[in-house]
py3Dmol code that shows the C-alpha trace and the ligand (Angstrom):
import py3Dmol

protein = """\
ATOM      1  CA  UNK A   1       0.039  -0.064   0.046  1.00  0.00           C
ATOM      2  CA  UNK A   2       1.372   3.383  -0.945  1.00  0.00           C
ATOM      3  CA  UNK A   3       0.729   6.217   1.415  1.00  0.00           C
ATOM      4  CA  UNK A   4       0.330   9.737   0.093  1.00  0.00           C
ATOM      5  CA  UNK A   5      -0.405  13.121   1.823  1.00  0.00           C
ATOM      6  CA  UNK A   6      -3.339  15.319   0.771  1.00  0.00           C
ATOM      7  CA  UNK A   7      -4.218  18.813   1.726  1.00  0.00           C
ATOM      8  CA  UNK A   8      -7.247  18.517   3.998  1.00  0.00           C
ATOM      9  CA  UNK A   9      -7.719  22.230   4.483  1.00  0.00           C
ATOM     10  CA  UNK A  10      -6.021  25.717   4.205  1.00  0.00           C
ATOM     11  CA  UNK A  11      -6.101  28.823   6.377  1.00  0.00           C
ATOM     12  CA  UNK A  12      -4.390  32.170   6.550  1.00  0.00           C
ATOM     13  CA  UNK A  13      -4.114  35.402   8.597  1.00  0.00           C
ATOM     14  CA  UNK A  14      -3.047  38.917   7.722  1.00  0.00           C
ATOM     15  CA  UNK A  15      -2.582  41.724  10.284  1.00  0.00           C
ATOM     16  CA  UNK A  16      -5.067  44.539  10.053  1.00  0.00           C
ATOM     17  CA  UNK A  17      -2.740  47.464   9.387  1.00  0.00           C
ATOM     18  CA  UNK A  18      -2.182  47.924   5.589  1.00  0.00           C
ATOM     19  CA  UNK A  19       0.694  49.997   4.386  1.00  0.00           C
ATOM     20  CA  UNK A  20       0.210  51.511   0.916  1.00  0.00           C
ATOM     21  CA  UNK A  21       2.759  52.645  -1.585  1.00  0.00           C
ATOM     22  CA  UNK A  22       1.441  56.312  -1.224  1.00  0.00           C
ATOM     23  CA  UNK A  23       2.242  56.134   2.619  1.00  0.00           C
ATOM     24  CA  UNK A  24       5.837  54.729   1.753  1.00  0.00           C
ATOM     25  CA  UNK A  25       6.349  57.928  -0.308  1.00  0.00           C
ATOM     26  CA  UNK A  26       6.346  59.824   2.982  1.00  0.00           C
ATOM     27  CA  UNK A  27       8.922  57.527   4.583  1.00  0.00           C
ATOM     28  CA  UNK A  28      11.501  56.997   1.906  1.00  0.00           C
ATOM     29  CA  UNK A  29      12.555  58.549  -1.490  1.00  0.00           C
ATOM     30  CA  UNK A  30      10.189  56.288  -3.534  1.00  0.00           C
ATOM     31  CA  UNK A  31       7.069  56.495  -5.651  1.00  0.00           C
ATOM     32  CA  UNK A  32       4.029  54.316  -6.046  1.00  0.00           C
ATOM     33  CA  UNK A  33       4.772  54.318  -9.831  1.00  0.00           C
ATOM     34  CA  UNK A  34       8.332  52.957  -9.256  1.00  0.00           C
ATOM     35  CA  UNK A  35       7.216  50.186  -6.787  1.00  0.00           C
ATOM     36  CA  UNK A  36       4.193  49.058  -9.030  1.00  0.00           C
ATOM     37  CA  UNK A  37       6.206  49.059 -12.236  1.00  0.00           C
ATOM     38  CA  UNK A  38       9.273  47.153 -10.683  1.00  0.00           C
ATOM     39  CA  UNK A  39       7.497  44.753  -8.471  1.00  0.00           C
ATOM     40  CA  UNK A  40       3.688  44.742  -8.905  1.00  0.00           C
ATOM     41  CA  UNK A  41       3.291  45.563  -5.221  1.00  0.00           C
ATOM     42  CA  UNK A  42       0.489  48.051  -4.278  1.00  0.00           C
ATOM     43  CA  UNK A  43       0.193  47.467  -0.529  1.00  0.00           C
ATOM     44  CA  UNK A  44       1.286  45.092   2.143  1.00  0.00           C
ATOM     45  CA  UNK A  45       0.077  44.199   5.796  1.00  0.00           C
ATOM     46  CA  UNK A  46       2.384  45.191   8.752  1.00  0.00           C
ATOM     47  CA  UNK A  47       1.991  43.490  12.043  1.00  0.00           C
ATOM     48  CA  UNK A  48       1.708  45.691  15.146  1.00  0.00           C
ATOM     49  CA  UNK A  49       4.475  45.675  17.953  1.00  0.00           C
ATOM     50  CA  UNK A  50       2.430  43.308  20.059  1.00  0.00           C
ATOM     51  CA  UNK A  51       1.818  40.879  17.039  1.00  0.00           C
ATOM     52  CA  UNK A  52       4.724  38.717  16.842  1.00  0.00           C
ATOM     53  CA  UNK A  53       5.105  35.803  14.250  1.00  0.00           C
ATOM     54  CA  UNK A  54       3.471  33.344  16.545  1.00  0.00           C
ATOM     55  CA  UNK A  55       0.387  35.510  16.674  1.00  0.00           C
ATOM     56  CA  UNK A  56       0.211  35.355  12.904  1.00  0.00           C
ATOM     57  CA  UNK A  57       0.970  31.629  12.709  1.00  0.00           C
ATOM     58  CA  UNK A  58      -1.489  30.790  15.514  1.00  0.00           C
ATOM     59  CA  UNK A  59      -4.373  32.576  13.780  1.00  0.00           C
ATOM     60  CA  UNK A  60      -3.572  31.141  10.367  1.00  0.00           C
ATOM     61  CA  UNK A  61      -3.391  27.552  12.008  1.00  0.00           C
ATOM     62  CA  UNK A  62      -6.726  28.065  13.873  1.00  0.00           C
ATOM     63  CA  UNK A  63      -8.336  29.067  10.528  1.00  0.00           C
ATOM     64  CA  UNK A  64      -7.017  25.975   8.833  1.00  0.00           C
ATOM     65  CA  UNK A  65      -8.302  23.830  11.751  1.00  0.00           C
ATOM     66  CA  UNK A  66     -11.631  25.410  11.553  1.00  0.00           C
ATOM     67  CA  UNK A  67     -11.874  24.756   7.901  1.00  0.00           C
ATOM     68  CA  UNK A  68     -10.915  21.091   8.465  1.00  0.00           C
ATOM     69  CA  UNK A  69     -13.743  20.060  10.737  1.00  0.00           C
ATOM     70  CA  UNK A  70     -11.056  18.262  12.832  1.00  0.00           C
ATOM     71  CA  UNK A  71     -10.496  18.489  16.489  1.00  0.00           C
ATOM     72  CA  UNK A  72      -7.153  19.546  17.936  1.00  0.00           C
ATOM     73  CA  UNK A  73      -6.411  15.980  19.136  1.00  0.00           C
ATOM     74  CA  UNK A  74      -6.479  14.893  15.401  1.00  0.00           C
ATOM     75  CA  UNK A  75      -3.254  16.753  14.638  1.00  0.00           C
ATOM     76  CA  UNK A  76      -0.048  14.790  15.272  1.00  0.00           C
ATOM     77  CA  UNK A  77       2.628  17.503  14.643  1.00  0.00           C
ATOM     78  CA  UNK A  78       3.365  21.047  13.665  1.00  0.00           C
ATOM     79  CA  UNK A  79       6.031  22.453  11.403  1.00  0.00           C
ATOM     80  CA  UNK A  80       6.385  26.219  10.948  1.00  0.00           C
ATOM     81  CA  UNK A  81       8.514  27.776   8.181  1.00  0.00           C
ATOM     82  CA  UNK A  82       9.786  31.129   9.366  1.00  0.00           C
ATOM     83  CA  UNK A  83      12.828  33.330   9.256  1.00  0.00           C
ATOM     84  CA  UNK A  84      11.501  35.744  11.884  1.00  0.00           C
ATOM     85  CA  UNK A  85      10.733  33.706  14.983  1.00  0.00           C
ATOM     86  CA  UNK A  86       9.533  35.493  18.174  1.00  0.00           C
ATOM     87  CA  UNK A  87      12.637  34.462  20.001  1.00  0.00           C
ATOM     88  CA  UNK A  88      15.826  32.638  19.187  1.00  0.00           C
ATOM     89  CA  UNK A  89      14.117  29.763  20.927  1.00  0.00           C
ATOM     90  CA  UNK A  90      11.667  28.107  21.647  1.00  0.00           C
ATOM     91  CA  UNK A  91      10.168  27.658  18.208  1.00  0.00           C
ATOM     92  CA  UNK A  92       7.125  29.314  16.848  1.00  0.00           C
ATOM     93  CA  UNK A  93       5.831  25.846  16.175  1.00  0.00           C
ATOM     94  CA  UNK A  94       5.640  24.949  19.928  1.00  0.00           C
ATOM     95  CA  UNK A  95       3.676  28.063  20.460  1.00  0.00           C
ATOM     96  CA  UNK A  96       1.183  27.031  17.661  1.00  0.00           C
ATOM     97  CA  UNK A  97       1.011  23.721  19.418  1.00  0.00           C
ATOM     98  CA  UNK A  98       0.238  25.207  22.855  1.00  0.00           C
ATOM     99  CA  UNK A  99      -2.268  27.695  21.561  1.00  0.00           C
ATOM    100  CA  UNK A 100      -4.351  25.159  19.684  1.00  0.00           C
ATOM    101  CA  UNK A 101      -4.116  22.840  22.622  1.00  0.00           C
ATOM    102  CA  UNK A 102      -2.642  20.063  20.357  1.00  0.00           C
ATOM    103  CA  UNK A 103      -1.555  16.783  21.766  1.00  0.00           C
ATOM    104  CA  UNK A 104       2.229  16.152  22.393  1.00  0.00           C
ATOM    105  CA  UNK A 105       4.011  15.300  19.172  1.00  0.00           C
ATOM    106  CA  UNK A 106       6.773  16.912  17.045  1.00  0.00           C
ATOM    107  CA  UNK A 107       6.836  20.685  16.818  1.00  0.00           C
ATOM    108  CA  UNK A 108       9.595  22.439  15.150  1.00  0.00           C
ATOM    109  CA  UNK A 109      10.571  25.376  12.850  1.00  0.00           C
ATOM    110  CA  UNK A 110      12.154  25.138   9.416  1.00  0.00           C
ATOM    111  CA  UNK A 111      14.240  27.956   8.187  1.00  0.00           C
ATOM    112  CA  UNK A 112      14.850  28.285   4.435  1.00  0.00           C
ATOM    113  CA  UNK A 113      13.669  31.886   4.000  1.00  0.00           C
ATOM    114  CA  UNK A 114      11.295  32.275   1.090  1.00  0.00           C
ATOM    115  CA  UNK A 115      11.539  28.693   0.215  1.00  0.00           C
ATOM    116  CA  UNK A 116      10.688  27.646   3.694  1.00  0.00           C
ATOM    117  CA  UNK A 117       7.079  26.651   3.077  1.00  0.00           C
ATOM    118  CA  UNK A 118       8.056  24.300   0.283  1.00  0.00           C
ATOM    119  CA  UNK A 119      10.785  22.745   2.556  1.00  0.00           C
ATOM    120  CA  UNK A 120       8.374  22.380   5.334  1.00  0.00           C
ATOM    121  CA  UNK A 121       5.681  20.757   3.214  1.00  0.00           C
ATOM    122  CA  UNK A 122       8.314  18.242   1.969  1.00  0.00           C
ATOM    123  CA  UNK A 123       9.361  17.266   5.560  1.00  0.00           C
ATOM    124  CA  UNK A 124       5.733  16.923   6.486  1.00  0.00           C
ATOM    125  CA  UNK A 125       4.934  14.800   3.393  1.00  0.00           C
ATOM    126  CA  UNK A 126       7.967  12.500   4.186  1.00  0.00           C
ATOM    127  CA  UNK A 127       6.602  12.024   7.817  1.00  0.00           C
ATOM    128  CA  UNK A 128       3.195  11.079   6.451  1.00  0.00           C
ATOM    129  CA  UNK A 129       4.480   8.806   3.691  1.00  0.00           C
ATOM    130  CA  UNK A 130       6.705   6.862   6.315  1.00  0.00           C
ATOM    131  CA  UNK A 131       3.679   6.072   8.253  1.00  0.00           C
ATOM    132  CA  UNK A 132       4.782   7.938  11.383  1.00  0.00           C
ATOM    133  CA  UNK A 133       2.133  10.624  11.276  1.00  0.00           C
ATOM    134  CA  UNK A 134      -1.474  10.838  10.102  1.00  0.00           C
ATOM    135  CA  UNK A 135      -1.892  14.680  10.034  1.00  0.00           C
ATOM    136  CA  UNK A 136       0.557  17.528  10.291  1.00  0.00           C
ATOM    137  CA  UNK A 137      -0.147  21.294  10.493  1.00  0.00           C
ATOM    138  CA  UNK A 138       2.300  23.051   8.085  1.00  0.00           C
ATOM    139  CA  UNK A 139       2.414  26.864   8.648  1.00  0.00           C
ATOM    140  CA  UNK A 140       4.473  29.672   6.773  1.00  0.00           C
ATOM    141  CA  UNK A 141       4.512  32.767   9.107  1.00  0.00           C
ATOM    142  CA  UNK A 142       6.567  35.936   8.794  1.00  0.00           C
ATOM    143  CA  UNK A 143       6.973  39.201  10.353  1.00  0.00           C
ATOM    144  CA  UNK A 144       9.456  40.559   7.711  1.00  0.00           C
ATOM    145  CA  UNK A 145       8.796  44.161   8.761  1.00  0.00           C
ATOM    146  CA  UNK A 146      10.884  43.383  11.828  1.00  0.00           C
ATOM    147  CA  UNK A 147      13.936  42.794   9.625  1.00  0.00           C
ATOM    148  CA  UNK A 148      13.654  45.928   7.571  1.00  0.00           C
ATOM    149  CA  UNK A 149      15.707  49.085   7.692  1.00  0.00           C
ATOM    150  CA  UNK A 150      12.955  51.738   7.078  1.00  0.00           C
ATOM    151  CA  UNK A 151      15.549  54.141   5.665  1.00  0.00           C
ATOM    152  CA  UNK A 152      16.603  51.625   2.775  1.00  0.00           C
ATOM    153  CA  UNK A 153      14.224  52.065  -0.061  1.00  0.00           C
ATOM    154  CA  UNK A 154      15.756  49.130  -1.965  1.00  0.00           C
ATOM    155  CA  UNK A 155      14.232  46.700   0.564  1.00  0.00           C
ATOM    156  CA  UNK A 156      11.721  48.291   2.845  1.00  0.00           C
ATOM    157  CA  UNK A 157       9.043  48.687   0.059  1.00  0.00           C
ATOM    158  CA  UNK A 158       9.158  45.009  -0.980  1.00  0.00           C
ATOM    159  CA  UNK A 159       8.182  43.045   2.209  1.00  0.00           C
ATOM    160  CA  UNK A 160       5.050  42.368   4.235  1.00  0.00           C
ATOM    161  CA  UNK A 161       3.844  40.406   7.199  1.00  0.00           C
ATOM    162  CA  UNK A 162       1.299  37.411   7.270  1.00  0.00           C
ATOM    163  CA  UNK A 163       0.832  33.645   7.735  1.00  0.00           C
ATOM    164  CA  UNK A 164      -0.755  30.757   5.736  1.00  0.00           C
ATOM    165  CA  UNK A 165      -1.341  27.177   6.816  1.00  0.00           C
ATOM    166  CA  UNK A 166      -2.388  23.809   5.481  1.00  0.00           C
ATOM    167  CA  UNK A 167      -3.317  20.539   7.253  1.00  0.00           C
ATOM    168  CA  UNK A 168      -1.674  17.669   5.544  1.00  0.00           C
ATOM    169  CA  UNK A 169      -3.477  14.283   5.969  1.00  0.00           C
ATOM    170  CA  UNK A 170      -2.477  10.628   5.128  1.00  0.00           C
ATOM    171  CA  UNK A 171      -4.328   9.070   2.190  1.00  0.00           C
ATOM    172  CA  UNK A 172      -4.206   5.658   0.556  1.00  0.00           C
ATOM    173  CA  UNK A 173      -5.449   7.057  -2.667  1.00  0.00           C
ATOM    174  CA  UNK A 174      -2.641   6.966  -5.331  1.00  0.00           C
ATOM    175  CA  UNK A 175      -2.086  10.011  -7.500  1.00  0.00           C
ATOM    176  CA  UNK A 176      -3.639  12.333  -5.055  1.00  0.00           C
ATOM    177  CA  UNK A 177      -2.109  15.165  -2.806  1.00  0.00           C
ATOM    178  CA  UNK A 178       1.542  15.827  -2.957  1.00  0.00           C
ATOM    179  CA  UNK A 179       2.870  14.167  -6.023  1.00  0.00           C
ATOM    180  CA  UNK A 180       6.477  15.314  -5.786  1.00  0.00           C
ATOM    181  CA  UNK A 181       8.640  17.907  -4.028  1.00  0.00           C
ATOM    182  CA  UNK A 182      11.948  19.231  -5.178  1.00  0.00           C
ATOM    183  CA  UNK A 183      14.364  21.091  -2.834  1.00  0.00           C
ATOM    184  CA  UNK A 184      17.729  22.843  -3.649  1.00  0.00           C
ATOM    185  CA  UNK A 185      20.186  25.271  -2.145  1.00  0.00           C
ATOM    186  CA  UNK A 186      23.327  26.687  -3.376  1.00  0.00           C
ATOM    187  CA  UNK A 187      25.204  28.126  -0.352  1.00  0.00           C
ATOM    188  CA  UNK A 188      27.822  29.812  -2.538  1.00  0.00           C
ATOM    189  CA  UNK A 189      25.235  32.444  -3.374  1.00  0.00           C
ATOM    190  CA  UNK A 190      24.592  33.150   0.442  1.00  0.00           C
ATOM    191  CA  UNK A 191      25.895  36.653   0.161  1.00  0.00           C
ATOM    192  CA  UNK A 192      23.113  37.706  -2.381  1.00  0.00           C
ATOM    193  CA  UNK A 193      20.407  38.077   0.225  1.00  0.00           C
ATOM    194  CA  UNK A 194      20.993  38.049   3.953  1.00  0.00           C
ATOM    195  CA  UNK A 195      20.694  39.938   7.222  1.00  0.00           C
ATOM    196  CA  UNK A 196      23.575  42.007   8.595  1.00  0.00           C
ATOM    197  CA  UNK A 197      23.166  40.589  12.073  1.00  0.00           C
ATOM    198  CA  UNK A 198      22.276  37.354  13.947  1.00  0.00           C
ATOM    199  CA  UNK A 199      22.218  35.519  17.243  1.00  0.00           C
ATOM    200  CA  UNK A 200      25.910  34.324  17.271  1.00  0.00           C
ATOM    201  CA  UNK A 201      27.273  37.476  15.553  1.00  0.00           C
ATOM    202  CA  UNK A 202      25.878  40.884  16.346  1.00  0.00           C
ATOM    203  CA  UNK A 203      23.382  39.527  18.937  1.00  0.00           C
ATOM    204  CA  UNK A 204      20.630  41.265  17.045  1.00  0.00           C
ATOM    205  CA  UNK A 205      18.418  40.226  14.263  1.00  0.00           C
ATOM    206  CA  UNK A 206      19.792  42.692  11.693  1.00  0.00           C
ATOM    207  CA  UNK A 207      18.299  44.079   8.646  1.00  0.00           C
ATOM    208  CA  UNK A 208      17.827  42.580   5.187  1.00  0.00           C
ATOM    209  CA  UNK A 209      20.483  43.300   2.560  1.00  0.00           C
ATOM    210  CA  UNK A 210      19.697  42.221  -1.019  1.00  0.00           C
ATOM    211  CA  UNK A 211      21.549  42.339  -4.216  1.00  0.00           C
ATOM    212  CA  UNK A 212      18.203  42.581  -6.116  1.00  0.00           C
ATOM    213  CA  UNK A 213      19.323  42.326  -9.709  1.00  0.00           C
ATOM    214  CA  UNK A 214      21.405  39.044  -9.001  1.00  0.00           C
ATOM    215  CA  UNK A 215      18.745  37.591  -7.080  1.00  0.00           C
ATOM    216  CA  UNK A 216      16.230  38.431  -9.807  1.00  0.00           C
ATOM    217  CA  UNK A 217      18.491  36.805 -12.515  1.00  0.00           C
ATOM    218  CA  UNK A 218      18.914  33.665 -10.509  1.00  0.00           C
ATOM    219  CA  UNK A 219      15.256  33.546  -9.665  1.00  0.00           C
ATOM    220  CA  UNK A 220      14.101  33.601 -13.425  1.00  0.00           C
ATOM    221  CA  UNK A 221      16.607  30.845 -14.430  1.00  0.00           C
ATOM    222  CA  UNK A 222      16.298  28.572 -11.483  1.00  0.00           C
ATOM    223  CA  UNK A 223      12.397  28.739 -11.387  1.00  0.00           C
ATOM    224  CA  UNK A 224      12.291  27.919 -15.122  1.00  0.00           C
ATOM    225  CA  UNK A 225      14.664  24.859 -14.466  1.00  0.00           C
ATOM    226  CA  UNK A 226      12.867  23.500 -11.426  1.00  0.00           C
ATOM    227  CA  UNK A 227       9.517  23.810 -13.146  1.00  0.00           C
ATOM    228  CA  UNK A 228      10.772  21.877 -16.053  1.00  0.00           C
ATOM    229  CA  UNK A 229      12.193  19.267 -13.612  1.00  0.00           C
ATOM    230  CA  UNK A 230       8.789  18.839 -12.068  1.00  0.00           C
ATOM    231  CA  UNK A 231       6.992  18.418 -15.308  1.00  0.00           C
ATOM    232  CA  UNK A 232       9.559  15.819 -16.551  1.00  0.00           C
ATOM    233  CA  UNK A 233       9.631  13.972 -13.324  1.00  0.00           C
ATOM    234  CA  UNK A 234       5.751  13.626 -13.262  1.00  0.00           C
ATOM    235  CA  UNK A 235       5.374  13.279 -16.986  1.00  0.00           C
ATOM    236  CA  UNK A 236       2.918  16.111 -17.263  1.00  0.00           C
ATOM    237  CA  UNK A 237       2.865  19.112 -19.682  1.00  0.00           C
ATOM    238  CA  UNK A 238       2.145  22.753 -18.971  1.00  0.00           C
ATOM    239  CA  UNK A 239      -1.194  22.485 -20.272  1.00  0.00           C
ATOM    240  CA  UNK A 240      -2.100  19.844 -17.520  1.00  0.00           C
ATOM    241  CA  UNK A 241      -1.303  22.473 -14.840  1.00  0.00           C
ATOM    242  CA  UNK A 242      -4.404  24.195 -13.514  1.00  0.00           C
ATOM    243  CA  UNK A 243      -2.747  26.745 -11.341  1.00  0.00           C
ATOM    244  CA  UNK A 244       0.711  28.030 -10.897  1.00  0.00           C
ATOM    245  CA  UNK A 245       1.084  29.272  -7.307  1.00  0.00           C
ATOM    246  CA  UNK A 246       4.450  30.954  -7.126  1.00  0.00           C
ATOM    247  CA  UNK A 247       6.397  32.723  -4.422  1.00  0.00           C
ATOM    248  CA  UNK A 248       5.117  36.237  -4.426  1.00  0.00           C
ATOM    249  CA  UNK A 249       8.417  38.443  -4.601  1.00  0.00           C
ATOM    250  CA  UNK A 250       7.877  40.241  -7.826  1.00  0.00           C
ATOM    251  CA  UNK A 251       5.331  40.309 -10.463  1.00  0.00           C
ATOM    252  CA  UNK A 252       7.963  40.443 -13.172  1.00  0.00           C
ATOM    253  CA  UNK A 253       9.540  37.080 -12.042  1.00  0.00           C
ATOM    254  CA  UNK A 254       6.130  35.516 -11.849  1.00  0.00           C
ATOM    255  CA  UNK A 255       5.190  36.573 -15.307  1.00  0.00           C
ATOM    256  CA  UNK A 256       8.508  35.359 -16.629  1.00  0.00           C
ATOM    257  CA  UNK A 257       8.057  31.888 -15.309  1.00  0.00           C
ATOM    258  CA  UNK A 258       4.438  31.675 -16.608  1.00  0.00           C
ATOM    259  CA  UNK A 259       5.621  32.885 -20.050  1.00  0.00           C
ATOM    260  CA  UNK A 260       8.332  30.102 -20.103  1.00  0.00           C
ATOM    261  CA  UNK A 261       5.743  27.603 -19.231  1.00  0.00           C
ATOM    262  CA  UNK A 262       3.370  29.160 -21.930  1.00  0.00           C
ATOM    263  CA  UNK A 263       0.734  29.666 -19.246  1.00  0.00           C
ATOM    264  CA  UNK A 264      -1.551  32.613 -19.532  1.00  0.00           C
ATOM    265  CA  UNK A 265      -1.755  34.739 -16.298  1.00  0.00           C
ATOM    266  CA  UNK A 266      -5.359  33.873 -15.790  1.00  0.00           C
ATOM    267  CA  UNK A 267      -3.970  30.420 -14.469  1.00  0.00           C
ATOM    268  CA  UNK A 268      -1.490  32.044 -12.148  1.00  0.00           C
ATOM    269  CA  UNK A 269      -2.477  32.915  -8.518  1.00  0.00           C
ATOM    270  CA  UNK A 270      -1.096  36.551  -7.838  1.00  0.00           C
ATOM    271  CA  UNK A 271      -1.225  38.155  -4.336  1.00  0.00           C
ATOM    272  CA  UNK A 272       1.936  40.112  -4.522  1.00  0.00           C
ATOM    273  CA  UNK A 273       0.019  43.283  -5.196  1.00  0.00           C
ATOM    274  CA  UNK A 274      -1.932  42.952  -1.843  1.00  0.00           C
ATOM    275  CA  UNK A 275       0.605  41.309   0.365  1.00  0.00           C
ATOM    276  CA  UNK A 276       4.066  42.194  -0.826  1.00  0.00           C
ATOM    277  CA  UNK A 277       6.869  39.560  -0.294  1.00  0.00           C
ATOM    278  CA  UNK A 278       5.837  37.744   2.889  1.00  0.00           C
ATOM    279  CA  UNK A 279       8.672  35.157   2.571  1.00  0.00           C
ATOM    280  CA  UNK A 280       7.725  31.643   3.847  1.00  0.00           C
ATOM    281  CA  UNK A 281       4.213  32.847   4.221  1.00  0.00           C
ATOM    282  CA  UNK A 282       3.601  33.911   0.544  1.00  0.00           C
ATOM    283  CA  UNK A 283       2.690  30.547  -0.981  1.00  0.00           C
ATOM    284  CA  UNK A 284       0.236  29.303   1.717  1.00  0.00           C
ATOM    285  CA  UNK A 285      -1.347  32.778   1.790  1.00  0.00           C
ATOM    286  CA  UNK A 286      -1.788  32.747  -1.943  1.00  0.00           C
ATOM    287  CA  UNK A 287      -3.199  29.118  -1.864  1.00  0.00           C
ATOM    288  CA  UNK A 288      -5.666  29.943   0.861  1.00  0.00           C
ATOM    289  CA  UNK A 289      -6.768  33.148  -1.021  1.00  0.00           C
ATOM    290  CA  UNK A 290      -7.319  31.140  -4.203  1.00  0.00           C
ATOM    291  CA  UNK A 291      -9.149  28.276  -2.347  1.00  0.00           C
ATOM    292  CA  UNK A 292     -11.372  30.754  -0.512  1.00  0.00           C
ATOM    293  CA  UNK A 293     -12.115  32.802  -3.707  1.00  0.00           C
ATOM    294  CA  UNK A 294     -13.204  29.588  -5.469  1.00  0.00           C
ATOM    295  CA  UNK A 295     -10.289  29.630  -8.087  1.00  0.00           C
ATOM    296  CA  UNK A 296      -8.675  26.454  -6.971  1.00  0.00           C
ATOM    297  CA  UNK A 297     -10.923  23.653  -6.932  1.00  0.00           C
ATOM    298  CA  UNK A 298     -10.666  20.016  -5.558  1.00  0.00           C
ATOM    299  CA  UNK A 299      -9.006  17.604  -8.116  1.00  0.00           C
ATOM    300  CA  UNK A 300      -6.999  20.365  -9.782  1.00  0.00           C
ATOM    301  CA  UNK A 301      -3.232  20.230 -10.388  1.00  0.00           C
ATOM    302  CA  UNK A 302      -1.267  22.798  -8.636  1.00  0.00           C
ATOM    303  CA  UNK A 303       2.443  23.766  -9.085  1.00  0.00           C
ATOM    304  CA  UNK A 304       4.084  25.615  -6.354  1.00  0.00           C
ATOM    305  CA  UNK A 305       7.513  27.129  -6.615  1.00  0.00           C
ATOM    306  CA  UNK A 306       9.869  29.386  -4.582  1.00  0.00           C
ATOM    307  CA  UNK A 307      13.303  30.903  -4.279  1.00  0.00           C
ATOM    308  CA  UNK A 308      14.873  32.751  -1.359  1.00  0.00           C
ATOM    309  CA  UNK A 309      17.913  33.622   0.674  1.00  0.00           C
ATOM    310  CA  UNK A 310      20.493  30.959   0.694  1.00  0.00           C
ATOM    311  CA  UNK A 311      19.975  30.740  -2.067  1.00  0.00           C
ATOM    312  CA  UNK A 312      17.345  28.129  -1.493  1.00  0.00           C
ATOM    313  CA  UNK A 313      14.716  27.098  -4.048  1.00  0.00           C
ATOM    314  CA  UNK A 314      11.988  24.438  -4.339  1.00  0.00           C
ATOM    315  CA  UNK A 315       8.762  23.214  -6.021  1.00  0.00           C
ATOM    316  CA  UNK A 316       5.878  20.948  -5.340  1.00  0.00           C
ATOM    317  CA  UNK A 317       3.401  19.398  -7.631  1.00  0.00           C
ATOM    318  CA  UNK A 318      -0.074  18.798  -5.896  1.00  0.00           C
ATOM    319  CA  UNK A 319      -3.267  17.091  -6.997  1.00  0.00           C
ATOM    320  CA  UNK A 320      -5.568  19.303  -4.770  1.00  0.00           C
TER     321      UNK A 320
END
"""
ligand_1 = """\
48
UT7
O 11.903 36.713 -1.940
C 13.240 36.457 -2.163
C 13.622 36.505 -3.583
N 13.725 38.007 -3.843
C 13.408 38.402 -5.032
O 13.181 37.541 -5.939
C 13.760 39.807 -5.515
C 14.493 39.881 -6.806
N 14.632 41.314 -7.111
C 13.788 42.129 -7.594
O 12.553 41.881 -7.398
C 14.279 43.415 -8.042
O 15.713 43.312 -8.305
C 14.067 44.582 -7.172
C 12.521 44.816 -7.238
C 14.580 44.437 -5.820
C 14.702 45.953 -7.781
O 14.374 45.994 -9.096
P 15.428 46.337 -10.148
O 14.705 46.665 -11.545
O 16.417 45.245 -10.153
O 16.051 47.703 -9.721
P 17.424 48.144 -9.212
O 17.804 47.503 -7.897
O 18.480 47.831 -10.405
O 17.407 49.615 -9.207
C 17.117 50.428 -10.208
C 17.036 52.018 -9.872
C 18.344 52.432 -9.007
O 18.658 53.716 -9.447
P 19.802 53.993 -10.485
O 21.037 53.394 -9.785
O 19.352 53.286 -11.698
O 19.700 55.443 -10.500
C 17.766 52.306 -7.600
O 18.592 53.119 -6.779
O 15.961 52.140 -8.946
C 16.407 52.719 -7.700
N 15.580 52.321 -6.607
C 14.385 52.870 -6.348
N 13.789 53.985 -6.796
C 12.517 54.296 -6.237
C 15.705 51.269 -5.849
N 14.697 51.152 -5.012
C 13.869 52.182 -5.262
C 12.667 52.609 -4.712
N 12.042 53.642 -5.183
N 12.038 51.867 -3.651
"""
view = py3Dmol.view(width=600, height=400)
view.addModel(protein, "pdb")
view.setStyle({"model": 0}, {"cartoon": {"style": "trace"}})
view.addModel(ligand_1, "xyz")
view.setStyle({"model": 1}, {"stick": {}})
view.zoomTo()
view.show()
């Protein structure tokens, strides 16, 4: 008997405060026009001082649990993908476990920056396929605003805060759920996107430093390559994909990947305009948005892909 893992439900949470491009014009030397043209971002959500990443993660996880019709005791483990934990330790995952009153089981964070959700999904999928877990809560949650230098226009206009979650569940039906996951990193490129601080160096979280053009170039090439790998491995063609759900960093990267696939933009989930770049939260936020708006339907084939600091990148093919 082959075990697979299927997405039982999705959830998400965005902090109430919306920061528009117009408002950013009063903070740094930028324009709404530049931000929209270069990135596609119109606004982003920013968490308040007393709203740490765990607050976002807990609310997204609660939302996914409510949508699932399950009880807290039905969840065996929690994995949170995040780069912005509340504290150096404990993990955000144990806070989610406690807040939802889940039973004892594994709870840990995964750090792969913007690819974090794909990494976490892959780990949860392996746990389920091995037979050791029946259901795992997988969350992507970030308070990216806490890593921003609000005087640096090259980064502060790009990011936002939020969280998304899925409940992965064991299934005995073949060709359902997560069909394949693909994970990569090239640590030689770690200096393209990083923070200028950390626990064992400055003792502070630091701020985001990005060599945007270089990251952009890598993203376009590596996303095209990994998408090709996913299609070949699963013997599917771009026409078989119902929805491309990419990491939401820049609309130009998203359209570039869609063009390479020959997919029209009406089969691509885009939320970067409303959310900005929410790092590990961006894909589960986009997925939940598309599920709740009725775009993504049961049985459809979804292609998820992301790239982030590390550089890390990854993809997943899912029969939803
Ligand atoms: O999520 C992880 C992965 N991250 C990504 O995938 C992001 C990849 N990179 C990008 O999305 C783009 O490189 C950016 C959106 C970050 C930047 O766009 P770009 O087209 O690569 O612009 P640039 O950095 O080359 O800057 C072009 C110009 C510069 O001025 P000069 O030197 O040409 O006079 C910048 O100083 O735009 C200027 N600039 C700005 N102007 C107004 C940079 N930031 C701003 C700003 N407002 N916020």
